[in-house]
C-alpha atoms as one frame of an Amber mdcrd trajectory, in Angstrom:
protein
  90.407 118.189 100.297  92.206 120.276  97.676  91.199 119.400  94.109  94.835
 118.425  93.432  95.158 116.271  96.541  95.341 112.551  95.696  92.485 110.479
  97.026  94.866 107.649  97.935  98.646 107.474  98.326  99.876 103.958  97.556
 103.240 103.133  99.144 105.251 100.420  97.373 108.484  99.280  99.119 110.894
  97.793  96.570 113.802  95.428  97.110 115.118  92.790  94.706 111.792  92.302
  92.898 112.832  93.009  89.331 110.919  89.970  88.054 107.616  91.141  89.564
 107.781  94.947  89.595 106.199  95.567  86.187 103.237  93.335  87.067 102.738
  95.289  90.296 103.087  98.713  88.693 100.818  97.957  85.744  98.053  97.016
  88.197  98.462 100.480  89.780  98.790 102.548  86.627  95.608 100.953  85.267
  93.542 101.700  88.400  90.034 102.941  87.642  90.578 105.519  90.399  92.821
 107.979  88.592  93.442 110.446  91.434  96.134 108.409  93.143  99.711 109.007
  94.205 102.110 106.083  93.749 105.181 106.243  95.998 107.895 103.803  94.931
 110.418 103.355  97.754 113.659 101.861  96.461 115.241 100.307  99.559 118.710
 100.212  97.962 117.668  97.322  95.736 120.717  95.485  94.289 119.087  94.671
  90.919 117.664  96.918  88.182 114.745  98.115  90.312 116.203 101.613  90.943
 116.345 102.279  87.202 112.895 100.787  86.670 111.523 103.124  89.370 113.010
 106.204  87.702 111.674 105.163  84.317 108.147 104.811  85.709 108.360 108.266
  87.296 109.240 109.751  83.886 106.197 108.091  82.301 103.529 109.020  84.885
 103.341 112.267  86.868 101.443 110.499  89.651 104.542 108.469  90.539 107.111
 109.623  93.110 110.358 107.761  93.777 112.389 107.610  96.975 115.887 106.107
  96.865 117.066 105.288 100.388 119.658 103.286 102.284 118.548  99.724 102.896
 116.519  99.522 106.105 113.849  96.900 105.496 110.153  96.839 104.675 108.848
  98.687 107.739 111.222 101.641 107.427 110.626 101.811 103.658 106.908 102.197
 104.356 107.721 104.918 106.906 109.696 106.827 104.263 106.609 106.759 102.074
 104.426 108.007 104.917 106.689 111.033 105.347 105.794 112.392 101.891 102.313
 110.928 101.294  99.672 113.579 100.582  96.595 111.440  99.889  93.442 111.447
 102.008  93.945 107.705 102.474  97.048 105.527 102.557  97.469 102.085 100.997
 100.398  99.670 101.213 101.238  97.316  98.344 104.062  94.767  98.440 105.970
  94.973  95.174 105.888  91.243  94.398 102.066  91.323  94.647  99.444  93.086
  92.521  95.861  94.342  92.811  92.601  94.313  90.878  92.346  97.479  88.785
  89.146  98.448  90.629  90.527  97.886  94.134  91.266 101.431  95.209  88.152
 102.963  93.627  86.033 100.381  95.459  87.749 101.016  98.806  87.741 104.797
  98.415  84.067 105.033  97.407  83.102 102.807 100.337  85.164 104.888 102.774
  83.748 108.220 101.643  80.156 107.034 101.314  80.065 105.728 104.886  82.554
 108.148 106.493  85.029 105.411 107.391  88.572 105.633 108.739  89.495 102.301
 107.171  88.133  99.723 104.759  89.478  96.157 104.529  88.798  93.875 101.568
  89.271  90.186 100.902  92.287  88.898  99.014  93.474  86.084  96.773  96.359
  83.721  97.403  97.901  83.586  93.939 100.433  81.143  92.532 101.370  79.880
  89.087  99.029  76.919  89.533  96.208  78.141  91.776  94.142  81.091  93.016
  92.414  80.753  96.377  90.052  83.526  97.537  90.076  84.580 101.195  86.925
  86.373 102.325  86.890  87.646 105.895  83.229  88.677 105.779  80.367  87.457
 103.601  78.572  90.817 103.591  79.546  94.480 103.989  80.052  95.122 107.717
  80.752  98.336 109.670  82.319  98.375 113.148  82.176 101.389 115.456  83.486
 102.354 118.885  84.384  99.472 121.188  83.429  96.909 118.515  86.573  97.898
 116.610  88.682  96.477 119.416  86.418  93.608 120.414  85.441  92.339 116.946
  88.308  93.485 114.720  91.572  94.150 116.535  91.464  91.274 119.008  90.547
  88.832 116.238  93.552  90.091 114.283  95.812  89.364 117.243  94.470  85.864
 117.995  91.383  83.848 118.796  90.123  82.873 122.225  91.528  79.619 123.673
  88.493  77.639 122.465  88.500  78.896 118.875  89.592  76.523 116.120  91.682
  79.086 114.227  94.647  80.942 115.687  92.960  84.085 114.345  89.848  84.885
 112.325  91.019  88.143 110.704  94.265  88.765 108.838  96.518  91.440 110.305
  98.255  92.424 107.040  98.029  96.119 106.135  98.080  95.567 102.368  94.367
  94.714 101.949  93.066  98.041 103.268  93.157 101.813 103.039  93.923 103.910
 106.120  93.145 107.519 107.032  96.273 109.606 106.458  94.988 112.247 108.869
  94.643 109.695 111.655  98.116 108.261 110.940  99.832 111.656 110.970  97.881
 113.016 113.942  98.949 110.070 116.093 102.427 109.696 114.519 101.764 106.030
 113.728 104.728 104.295 112.092 106.060 100.805 111.449 108.723  99.121 113.533
 111.411  97.062 111.804 110.662  93.529 110.642 114.344  92.861 111.329 113.518
  93.011 115.032 109.934  91.760 115.204 108.194  88.873 113.424 105.168  90.962
 112.368 105.439  94.732 112.024 101.864  94.900 110.674 100.136  93.901 113.920
 101.884  96.671 115.882 100.807  99.211 113.258  97.227  97.908 113.346  97.114
  98.078 117.158  98.330 101.691 117.174  95.915 102.609 114.382  92.745 100.728
 115.311  92.844 101.930 118.925  92.396 105.446 117.457  89.891 104.648 114.690
  86.161 105.423 115.043  84.582 103.645 112.057  86.007 100.607 110.258  84.458
  98.373 107.598  85.057  95.077 105.812  83.852  94.299 102.301  83.743  90.736
 100.914  85.339  91.611  97.537  88.693  89.839  97.006  90.711  92.586  95.331
  94.323  92.036  96.436  96.554  89.307  94.969  99.020  87.956  97.515 101.565
  86.072  95.431 103.184  82.849  96.589 106.392  83.135  94.606 108.497  80.019
  94.171 111.478  81.590  95.915 109.381  82.366  98.982 108.345  78.725  99.335
 111.819  77.366 100.053 112.393  75.403 103.207 115.110  77.729 104.468 114.701
  78.332 108.198 115.847  81.660 109.638 117.497  81.032 112.982 116.640  84.512
 114.316 112.913  83.873 113.896 112.377  82.821 117.508 114.049  85.995 118.788
 111.702  88.069 116.622 108.676  86.206 118.007 109.797  86.917 121.564 110.401
  90.590 120.742 106.908  90.794 119.234 105.357  89.250 122.361 107.197  91.643
 124.670 106.219  94.654 122.541 102.540  93.635 122.470 102.467  93.097 126.226
 103.870  96.628 126.576 101.068  97.853 124.298  98.562  96.026 126.509  99.876
  97.890 129.549  99.817 101.185 127.627  96.142 100.725 126.716  95.229  99.239
 130.112  94.148  95.957 128.534  93.045  93.231 130.913  93.217  89.431 131.047
  91.233  88.633 127.863  93.388  90.868 125.702  96.591  89.461 127.208  95.394
  85.905 126.592  95.027  86.820 122.909  98.639  87.994 122.855  99.736  84.755
 124.527  97.906  82.685 121.918  99.582  84.746 119.208 102.958  83.846 120.713
 102.041  80.161 121.046 100.775  79.988 117.458 103.771  81.764 115.949 106.164
  79.593 117.963 104.380  76.397 116.952 104.524  77.349 113.272 108.202  78.272
 113.612 108.941  74.832 115.065 106.980  73.115 112.287 108.939  75.062 109.657
 112.193  74.257 111.447 111.437  70.532 111.535 110.545  70.560 107.830 113.558
  72.634 106.773 116.793  71.473 105.167 118.776  71.777 108.418 120.460  68.621
 109.721 118.475  66.611 112.273 120.900  67.174 115.147 120.783  70.931 114.567
 116.972  70.837 114.518 116.859  69.158 117.929 119.369  71.680 119.277 117.259
  74.595 118.045 114.061  73.037 119.428 115.799  72.820 122.789 116.743  76.516
 122.619 113.201  77.548 121.714 111.436  75.453 124.359 113.913  76.312 127.135
 113.267  80.048 127.049 111.860  81.297 130.370 109.016  83.026 128.525 107.295
  79.622 128.206 107.171  79.273 132.001 105.491  82.667 132.279 102.955  81.977
 129.536 102.037  78.365 130.338 101.474  79.239 134.006  98.802  81.728 132.907
  97.399  80.462 129.624  94.643  77.780 129.635  96.294  75.790 126.834  94.143
  72.750 127.701  91.216  74.623 126.081  92.975  74.892 122.720  91.843  72.626
 119.869  93.114  69.119 120.626  96.077  69.038 118.246  97.223  72.535 119.305
  96.866  71.596 122.974  98.945  68.465 122.375 101.677  70.444 120.628 101.763
  72.924 123.524 102.029  70.111 126.085 104.992  68.711 124.160 106.618  72.148
 124.317 105.969  72.404 128.050 107.588  69.042 128.752 110.342  69.534 126.154
 109.565  66.373 124.203 111.683  67.380 121.227 111.479  64.127 119.267 107.673
  64.104 119.603 107.557  67.718 118.397 109.671  66.684 115.423 107.394  63.767
 114.543 104.201  65.804 114.974 105.632  68.591 112.813 106.132  66.149 109.945
 102.444  65.309 110.096 101.592  68.973 109.454  99.832  68.475 106.114  97.394
  65.912 107.485  96.548  67.352 110.915  97.274  71.102 110.981
């Protein structure tokens, strides 16, 4: 690595986050790891963010700014990847922030143990609470086939018998990734405007190529639950994005010659996402008649016939199995009632 090469390139997509951008950027500028490259990607933000980006670039030579036509989070990250020069890549959402020691901790761990990737824990942060989320209790390295069996598959979903839908978070923002591995395999994000989770596709493409991956228990990322993001507005295209995600992951399964166990994980991912979408729909501010109509549209898709003929949903935890049975038999009113009990049973 050239002495002038950044140790980590941190890609920050920016859109309509004027209220949070300074908090995010201050957490980067103050990093204890000084040899970083900060790539601010202005995704045609309609507020004062473009000016804020340019002002930061004038103040710190480590900051680069990209101004681009609006294309969404995934494509903004891709724009950053095109110019990133660091040995490792990090992704930071601009309404979040990080501990000032995060990237030094991840980088030192990666270089000490010759790792392609290091994941850390994170904190769910709000104005009234901070909840730490540790994925491991001790430093753990995964190599070879264990990366798929113990990391990637648990990011996709649990087995039918497992209590949780998944045991590892799929988000890319609590990790650093090898830039060499990304560029060698031309790994990029798809658009979140088409798919419900662009991160899981990226992680599948990346982790199937990685040789050594580690988790540390330190909770260094602050995932912020902003008040505006907690509204009960339901996006009617959400179900289409879930279906697109399922179809794309099944294509990935065929590409990597995955067998029944891996495909069952993808099916559980679909079931879990769909269940949560229905719960959010039933608890949204949409009129009751419209909710029932949308539930009918979701449950009547032929993809449910395909999945429920193959997936052993009876093995799911009792409440999840019950919800899936209601979907199978199209008991919309029962789905509605069960969804309103979310806080006590889910």
